[in-house]
C-alpha positions as CSV (number, residue, x, y, z in Angstrom):
1,X,-0.1,0.2,-0.1
2,X,1.4,3.3,0.1
3,X,2.1,4.5,3.3
4,X,1.2,1.5,5.4
5,X,2.5,-2.5,4.3
6,X,-1.2,-3.9,4.8
7,X,-5.1,-3.4,5.2
8,X,-6.3,-4.3,8.7
9,X,-10.1,-5.9,8.2
10,X,-11.8,-7.6,10.2
11,X,-13.9,-10.8,9.1
12,X,-17.5,-11.9,10.0
13,X,-19.8,-15.0,9.5
14,X,-22.8,-16.3,11.0
15,X,-20.2,-18.5,12.5
16,X,-16.8,-19.7,13.7
17,X,-17.5,-23.1,13.4
18,X,-14.1,-25.0,12.3
19,X,-16.1,-27.1,10.5
20,X,-18.0,-24.0,8.5
21,X,-17.2,-23.5,5.2
22,X,-17.8,-19.2,5.0
23,X,-15.3,-19.3,7.5
24,X,-13.8,-21.5,6.2
25,X,-12.9,-19.2,3.6
26,X,-12.6,-16.6,5.4
27,X,-9.4,-18.2,6.7
28,X,-8.1,-18.6,3.0
29,X,-8.0,-14.8,2.7
30,X,-6.5,-14.8,6.1
31,X,-3.7,-17.2,5.2
32,X,-3.1,-16.5,1.8
33,X,-3.4,-12.8,1.7
34,X,-0.9,-12.0,4.7
35,X,1.3,-9.5,3.6
36,X,-1.4,-7.9,2.5
37,X,-4.0,-7.6,4.4
38,X,-4.5,-7.8,8.3
39,X,-7.1,-9.9,9.0
40,X,-9.8,-10.1,11.6
41,X,-12.1,-13.2,12.9
42,X,-14.4,-12.2,15.3
43,X,-16.9,-14.5,16.9
44,X,-20.8,-12.8,16.5
45,X,-21.4,-15.6,18.6
46,X,-22.0,-14.1,22.1
47,X,-23.9,-11.1,20.2
48,X,-27.1,-11.0,21.8
49,X,-30.2,-10.2,19.8
50,X,-30.8,-6.8,19.4
51,X,-34.1,-4.5,20.7
52,X,-35.0,-1.0,21.7
53,X,-34.9,-1.6,25.7
54,X,-31.6,-3.1,26.1
55,X,-29.7,-0.6,24.0
56,X,-28.5,1.6,26.8
57,X,-26.8,-1.4,28.5
58,X,-25.6,-3.2,26.3
59,X,-22.8,-1.1,24.4
60,X,-20.2,-3.1,26.2
61,X,-18.8,-6.5,25.9
62,X,-18.5,-8.3,22.4
63,X,-21.3,-5.1,21.1
64,X,-18.9,-2.1,21.6
65,X,-15.2,-4.3,20.3
66,X,-16.7,-4.6,17.8
67,X,-17.5,-1.7,16.8
68,X,-14.1,0.2,18.2
69,X,-12.6,-2.7,15.6
70,X,-14.7,-2.4,12.2
71,X,-14.1,1.6,13.1
72,X,-10.6,1.3,13.2
73,X,-10.7,-1.2,10.1
74,X,-10.5,-0.1,6.8
75,X,-12.9,-2.4,5.9
76,X,-15.4,-5.2,5.9
77,X,-15.2,-8.5,5.0
78,X,-18.2,-10.7,4.8
79,X,-18.5,-15.0,4.0
80,X,-22.6,-15.6,4.6
81,X,-24.3,-18.6,4.0
82,X,-27.8,-18.5,2.6
83,X,-31.0,-19.3,5.6
84,X,-34.0,-19.7,3.0
85,X,-33.4,-17.5,0.4
86,X,-31.7,-14.9,2.7
87,X,-29.0,-13.7,5.8
88,X,-28.5,-15.7,9.1
89,X,-30.5,-13.8,12.1
90,X,-26.6,-14.0,13.7
91,X,-25.5,-12.5,10.8
92,X,-28.6,-9.6,10.3
93,X,-28.5,-8.9,14.4
94,X,-24.9,-7.8,14.3
95,X,-25.5,-6.1,11.2
96,X,-28.3,-3.8,13.1
97,X,-26.1,-3.7,16.2
98,X,-23.8,-1.8,14.5
99,X,-25.4,0.4,13.0
100,X,-26.8,1.7,16.4
101,X,-22.9,2.7,17.4
102,X,-22.6,5.7,18.1
103,X,-19.5,6.3,16.8
104,X,-21.5,4.5,13.1
105,X,-18.5,1.9,12.2
106,X,-20.3,0.7,9.2
107,X,-20.9,4.6,7.5
108,X,-19.0,4.5,4.0
109,X,-17.1,1.9,5.7
110,X,-15.8,-0.7,2.4
111,X,-17.5,-4.4,2.1
112,X,-16.6,-7.1,-0.3
113,X,-19.6,-10.4,0.3
114,X,-18.5,-14.0,-1.0
115,X,-20.7,-16.9,0.3
116,X,-19.9,-20.1,0.1
117,X,-23.2,-22.7,-0.4
118,X,-23.7,-27.1,-0.5
119,X,-25.9,-26.1,-3.3
120,X,-25.2,-25.1,-6.4
121,X,-26.2,-21.4,-6.4
122,X,-23.6,-20.4,-3.4
123,X,-25.1,-17.8,-1.5
124,X,-26.8,-15.6,-4.5
125,X,-30.0,-14.2,-2.5
126,X,-28.1,-13.4,0.2
127,X,-26.3,-11.4,-0.8
128,X,-28.4,-9.5,-2.7
129,X,-30.1,-9.2,0.9
130,X,-27.4,-8.1,2.3
131,X,-26.6,-5.6,-0.2
132,X,-29.7,-4.1,0.6
133,X,-28.9,-3.8,3.7
134,X,-25.3,-2.0,4.1
135,X,-27.4,0.7,1.5
136,X,-29.0,1.3,4.9
137,X,-26.1,1.4,6.4
138,X,-24.9,4.0,3.4
139,X,-21.6,1.6,3.7
140,X,-19.9,1.0,0.8
141,X,-20.7,-2.6,-1.2
142,X,-18.1,-4.1,-3.5
143,X,-20.6,-4.8,-6.5
144,X,-18.3,-6.3,-8.7
145,X,-16.9,-9.0,-9.1
146,X,-19.0,-11.6,-7.2
147,X,-17.8,-14.9,-5.8
148,X,-20.5,-18.1,-4.7
149,X,-18.9,-21.0,-4.4
150,X,-21.5,-24.2,-5.1
151,X,-21.4,-27.2,-3.7
152,X,-17.5,-26.2,-1.4
153,X,-18.0,-29.8,0.0
154,X,-15.8,-30.1,-3.2
155,X,-13.7,-27.5,-2.7
156,X,-12.5,-27.6,0.7
157,X,-10.8,-30.4,2.5
158,X,-12.0,-31.5,6.1
159,X,-8.7,-29.4,7.4
160,X,-10.1,-26.4,5.7
161,X,-7.7,-25.7,2.4
162,X,-9.1,-25.1,-0.9
163,X,-8.3,-27.0,-3.4
164,X,-10.5,-26.4,-6.3
165,X,-7.9,-24.2,-8.6
166,X,-10.9,-22.1,-10.4
167,X,-12.3,-21.4,-7.4
168,X,-8.4,-20.1,-5.4
169,X,-8.9,-18.2,-8.6
170,X,-11.7,-16.7,-8.4
171,X,-11.0,-14.6,-4.9
172,X,-8.0,-14.0,-5.7
173,X,-9.2,-11.8,-8.2
174,X,-12.1,-10.4,-6.5
175,X,-9.2,-9.9,-3.4
176,X,-7.7,-8.0,-5.9
177,X,-10.7,-5.9,-6.5
178,X,-11.6,-5.3,-3.3
179,X,-8.0,-3.6,-2.8
180,X,-8.0,-1.6,-5.2
181,X,-12.2,-0.7,-3.2
182,X,-10.8,-0.1,-0.7
183,X,-8.1,2.5,-1.1
184,X,-11.0,5.0,-3.7
185,X,-13.4,4.4,-0.2
186,X,-12.3,4.0,2.9
187,X,-12.3,6.6,5.1
188,X,-9.2,5.4,7.4
189,X,-7.3,5.2,4.6
190,X,-4.8,7.8,5.3
191,X,-5.5,8.4,8.3
192,X,-5.6,5.2,10.3
193,X,-2.0,4.2,10.6
194,X,-1.0,6.9,12.4
195,X,-4.0,7.1,14.9
196,X,-3.6,3.7,16.0
197,X,0.1,4.8,16.7
198,X,-0.5,6.9,19.3
199,X,-3.5,5.1,21.6
């Protein structure tokens, strides 16, 4: 990068269990692009479900931690499965919480979407639903290139290694485009490293 060595990216998925294919996707990015990206995977399993009455007292723990991390990042990568043609409840709930945080961490944040599933389509519908949600948070979702990983069980080993050459190529192409997207849209690109150094 121009002024520093790595992008700071937060990775979110519905489940961080080892056999989750979307978790495997994030780990693939984390391990294969270490020279350009510092990707931090955040476990959202302990974030409570959102309700207005809980808002005042809930800006603590995992919620405030994630909000701070996103606010200090250059962008967000969301890898999501598709549940009944839509977004898993836990992931939608997390986005709802972040939209209510005082520091507005999702505002104009560069976002990359990717999905993996056992079916043929690879999560097409969930990505379209996520685009609508992130439009409401005024985030900057990269529209293309799109990556939908269908039949993920045939493309990742039990150890979480992507063994499919075409899938590796699609992820690489998307990441390269996201690097450019972040450079053009991240509010933190020029000042983040200096701010973190003084904390």
